[in-house]
N, C-alpha and C positions, 0 to 999 in steps of 0.2 A: 192098788197094784203095789206089790212089795218091791222095794228097790234098796239095794246096797251099792254105793258108789265110793270107791276108794280114789284118793288122790295123794299127792306128795312125793311119789317116787322120782327117781332120776339118778344121775350119775355123781357119785361122791368119791373123794379120795379116802384111801384107808386112814382111819383115825377120825374121820369126820362124823357128822350126825345128820340125821333126817328125821322129820316128824310125819308119819302117815296119818291120814285121816279117813274115816268111813262114814258116810252120811246115809242114814237109814230113813226109811219112809214105807207107810203102808202096813204097818203091824204094830202091836204093843211093845214098843222097844223095851220098856222098863221091866218087862217080864222075861226077857231073854237073856241067856248067857251069850256073851260076845267073845269071839276068838279071833286071833290072827293066825293065819297059816302062810307058809311059803313053800314054794316048789322051784328047785333049780333044775336045769336041763339034765335029763337022764337020772334024776333022783326022785324018791318017793316024796309025796307031800308031807310036810312036817308041821305039827302044831307048835307054834312059837310062844303064844301067850293067850291067857284066858282070864276073863274077869266076870265076876258074879253079877246078877241083875241089878243089885243095888250099888255095886261098885265097891263093896266092902271087903272083898278078897280077890286075890289074883295069883296065878300061877305061871311059871315060865319053864321053858325047855332049859336043860342044863347049859346048853350052848349059848344061850343069851342072857342068863342070870347075871345081874349086876350091870348090864349094859343097856337093856331094853326095858321100858316101863309102859304098861298098858294103862289106859284110863278111859273113862266115859262120862258123858254129859247127859243125862237122862232127860232134861228139859230141851236140849237142842237135838236129840236123837243122834249123838255122835259118838264115835269110839275112836281113840287115838293110839298110836304106837310111836313112842319116842325112842329113837335108836341112836346110841351114842357108841363111841369107840368101834366104828364099823370096820369090818374086816372083809377081804375078798371072799371068804366062804359065806358071808351074808348075801351075796349076790342071788337073786331069786325073783320070782313073781310072788308078791304078798297079796293075799286075799283075806277079806273079813268074812266072818260066818257068824249067823245068828241062829241059836237053836233053844227050843223049848218043848219038852216032851217029845213028840214025833214030827214036829215042825223044824225044817232046817233051810236056811236061805243063804245064798252066796253072792258075793260081788263079782265083778269081772277081773279084779286084780290090777296091780300097778307094778311096774318093773323097777327094781332097785339094782343098780350095778355099782359095785365098789371096786375102783380101779385107779391106778396112778397113770 
């Protein structure tokens, strides 16, 4: 049974940091590209960051470059999103996605709220 379970969301003040985690199981994790998406109320879902199967390359949305870092641990079947210098515009539900060829799996998401 495929599972992606996000954790680490919460309420943080502007300028603060959070580290999101996504625990994967039920598929060959090391073969899949792992992405973090976010969706704010009334807005389209946005690809935030993506990391290659081996973890050797990563890409970021312009809105988070220099502030967010994606990483993965293929032995632990985990992917992370370190978020620094958070802004109110970063408020959203963050979800992890795994994809390989025609397979795509989603987690349920974790809420991140940036507010003073």
